[in-house]
N, C-alpha and C positions, 0 to 999 in steps of 0.2 A: 451428550455433546451436540452442540448446535452446528448446523451447516453454515458456513460463511455465506452471508447474504449476497455477496458479490458473485460467488459461485452459483448460488441458487438462481439469481436473476439470469445469468448466462444460460443455465440449464433450461430455464423457462423460455428462452429465446428473446430476451429483452435486454435493454441497457440497464445496468445498475446505476441508480442516481444517488449521488453523494453530496455532502456539504462539508464545510470546514468549521472548526471551533478554535478560537484563539483566547476567548475569555468566558466568564460565566460558568464556572465549574460547580454547578449545583445539581442536585439529584433529579430535578424536573427537566433539565435540558434534554436528556435522551428521549423522554416521553414526548416532548415538544417536537423534536426532530422526527420521531416516528409518526406522530400525528400529521406532520407536514408531507409525509409520503416518501421520505428518503430511505434508501436501502442501507447506506453506510455513512459514517462520519469520520473525517480525518482530523484527529486532535493534533494541533500544530505546536510541536515542541520547538521547531526552528524559529518561528516568528512570534510565538506566544510565550507565556510566562509560566507554563505548567512544569512542576517538578515531578519526580517519580511517584511520590505519595499521592499527588493530585491525579496523575494519570491512573494510578491504581484504583482510586475512588471512582473515577469516570468509567473505567473498565467494568467495575462491579455494577454500576447503575445501568450501563448499556446492556449488560447481560440479562437484565430483567425485561428487555425489549427485543424486538426483531431487527434492530439496527446493529450492524456490525461496526465495531470501533477499530480504526487503524490509527497509527501514529506517524506523523511526518516529522522527520528530523534530518539535520545536515549530516553528511558523511563523517565530519569531524567528531561526531558523537556516536559513531557506530558501535563503540564498546558498550553502550547502554542497551543495545538491542536484546540480548538474552534476558536481562532483568525486566525490561518492559514487557516482553512476551510472557514472562512468568507471572505477570499480573492479570493475564487473561485477555490481552490485546490480540486481535485476530489479523493484524496486518501491519507491515512496516513499509513506509515510503521514504526513500533515502534521496535527498537532494544532491545535485551536482555530481552524479556518477559519470565519469568520463571514459572509462576503459573496461574491457572485459575482465581484467585482473581485479579491478575494484569490485566488480559485480560478483566474482567468485569469492572474494573475501567476505562479502555480505552473506552469501550462501553458507559459508562456514559458520557464521555467527547465528543465523536464523533458522537453519534446518538441522534436524537430528540426523545421525548416521542412517543410511549410507550417503545421503546427499551432502550433509555438512557435519559440523562438529559442535552443535549447540550443546551446552552443558545441561545435564539432566538433573532437574530438581524434582524429587520423587512425587511430591504433592504440594498443592497450593491453589491459588485462584485459577491458574490455567487448567488444572485437572478437576475443578470443582471440589478440591480438597480430598479427592479420592486417591488412594495409594494403589498404583498398578503393579508395583513390585516387578517381578520378572516379565509380566505381561506388557510392560511399558514399551519394549522394543517391537512387540507384535500387534499391540492394540492402539496405545496412545500416540506413539511416534509416527506411524504411518498416517493416522488421522490428522495430526498436527502438520505434517509436511504437505498434505494435500489441501487443508483448509486455511492455513495461515498464509496470507498473501505477502510475497516479497516483491517490492516494486521500486526499482531504481528510477530516478527522474532525470531526464535529459534537459540540461539547462545551459549548455555551452556549445560552441562550435566543435570542440574536440569530442564531446559526447555525441553530438549529431553525426560526426564523421565515423564514429565507432559503434553506432547504434545496432548495426547488423550483427556485429560480434557480441555485443552485450545481450541482445535478444537470443543468441544461440547458447548462452550459458545455462546449463542444466540446474534447475533449482530457482531460477528467476520465473516468476509467475505472471507479472504484468509490468508494463513500462508506461511511465507518465512523462509529462514535460512541464517545466515551469514556464508558463506563458509570458510572464513579465520578464524574467531573466533571459529566456531564449530569444524573445523578440528583440530585446535590447542588444544582445550579442549579434543579431542579424542586422542591426541598424534601423529597426522599424519598431521601436518600443511601443508596445501595447496597440499597435495597428494590426489587429488579429485578422483583418481581411486582406492584408497585403500579400501579394503573390509569393514573396520570399517566405513569409511565415507559414502560409498554407502549404507550400511545397515541403517545408520542414515537417509539418504535422503529417503529411501524406507519407513521407519517408519513414517516420517513426511507426505509423500504422502498418505500412507495408512490411517492415522488419518484424513486427509482432505477428502479422498474418503468416509470414514465411516460416516462422519458428513455433507456431502454435501458442503464442503468448497473448494475454489480454492487453488491451490498450486503454489507458485512462486519459481522457481529454479534459479541457477546461472550457466551459460553455457559459455564456451570459444570456442566451436567448433559446427558445424552443427550436428555432431554425438551425442553430449551431448544434444542438443535441441531435437532431435528425441527420444533419450532415455527417457528424462523427460516427453515428451508428451505421451509416452506409459504408 
């Protein structure tokens, strides 16, 4: 079982660099992304056209590389989370999470007991087709709960107002933000240098730091990457 590359990067004391994928679901894509130096890739179910079978194929191809595959989907498709994870996907980012209760509902879907109530599929792509049997609860489930990243995304004023409570939810690993939607809600659409937007990002990062969670940012320049890492 591979360590999640996002976890590995943090353990090594560096930022995990990721990219997104909306199209071009071919077997060479993960290798190209790895060659470009990325640690992870967010497969976009929300704005892309990928179905579960395509996501399953991508998950298999990514597993042949050192790039961790996560899936981004809207909260209205949260019921798909268990099936997506059973394909070997190593993280879920859920858009437009507004409250701690919504975050807790995601934990119930994405994490095995005792953190959540994810349904147990004995063997499949997620286990490398190994059957753990009774050892599932003592070996695979703890590993999955630690390595599979669950990441709500803050994209509204309500979500921003509740980010501290969302970050406090046990089982949430990382918090992201939707820079386009959040900046639009703040009245400064895509002005990522605007004080209102930068203050919102700082608030999200502070909530993550206060509760020991990872923070995922959006960057368009090396300077922004360095700023977020600080």
